[in-house]
N, C-alpha and C positions, 0 to 999 in steps of 0.2 A: 102687191109688192113683188118686185123681181129680184131674182138671185142668179148670179153666174159664177161658175168656177171653170178655170181653164182645164184642170185635171181633177178627177175625183176617183177614189178607189173604194169599192165595196169588198168586204172580206167576209168569208164564212169560216168560222173557227169551230173545230170539234176537238174532242180529246186527242184524237190521233193526227189531225192535220189542219193546215190553213190553206184556203184558196182565195185568190184575189182576182177581181175584175176591175180593170181601169177603164174609165170613160173620160172623154175630152169634149170640150165645148158644151158643158153641162148647164142648161138653163131651166129655171123654174119660174113660173108665174103663179102666185098665190092669189086666190080670191078670198078676202078677209072681211068684206063689208057687212055680209049677212051674219048676224050674231049666232044663228043656229046651224048654218050650213057653210062649210069651208071647202074651197076647191083648190086644186093645184093642177098645173099642166107642165109637163117635163118633156124636154127633148135633149138628146145628146148623140154624139157620134159613138158608135158601137162597132168595133173592128173596122170593116171596110163599108159600113152602112150607117144606118140611123135607128135609134130607139125613141119611142115616144110613149108617154103614160098620161092618162087623164085620171085624176082621183077626186072623190067627193066624200067628205065626212059630214054626216047628218046627225046633229046633236039635239034634234027636236023632240025625239021620243024618250022613252024610258031607258032604252039602250042605244049607244052610238052605233051607227051604221056606216061602214067604210066600203065604198065601191071603187074598184080599180080596173081600168082597161089599158092594156099594154099592147104595143105593137112594134115589130122589128121590120125594118125596110131595107132591102138591097144588101143584106149581109150574105156572104158566101156561105153555102150550106155546110161545107166542111168546118168552118169556124163556129157555126151554131151547134153542130154535132159535138165539137170539143167542148162548148160551153155547157151543154146538157150533161155530158159525161162528167165534167169537172164539178158542177154544182149539184147534180142530181142523184148522186150515189150515196150521200150520207144518211144514216139511219139514227144518228145521235142527236142530242140537243144542239141547236145552232145558236150562235151569237152573230148577229149581223151588225156591222159597224161601217161608217164611212169617215174618210178624212180627206181634206182637200184645202185649197187656198182660193178664196174668191177674188174677183176682179179688183176689189178694194184691198186686198192682201190680208184680210182678216181670216184667221184659221176657222174652218168649219169642222165640227165634230158631231157625231150622233151614234145612236145605237138602236 
């Protein structure tokens, strides 16, 4: 199953602040055929470069196992430094959510 969103925004909300990260050209390819193992491949534009994530959720054992591999390509170092400073300083509990509009104009929501 494929999903595309022209723009998507990830938010980090703490008691003291809210930080947003906007992505564009967000594409996800889900592998759902296997009953016990689900996969997802994500690619998106991030600042002046690209981000890709490969995920695998294994439900075959007593506990679910989630593996994620993320990579960032061709993003200016100063922009990555800003991202790390913006999202990497909170010590409070976090709520992560995203909103966006898919290519078929259906709203996308999640936490």
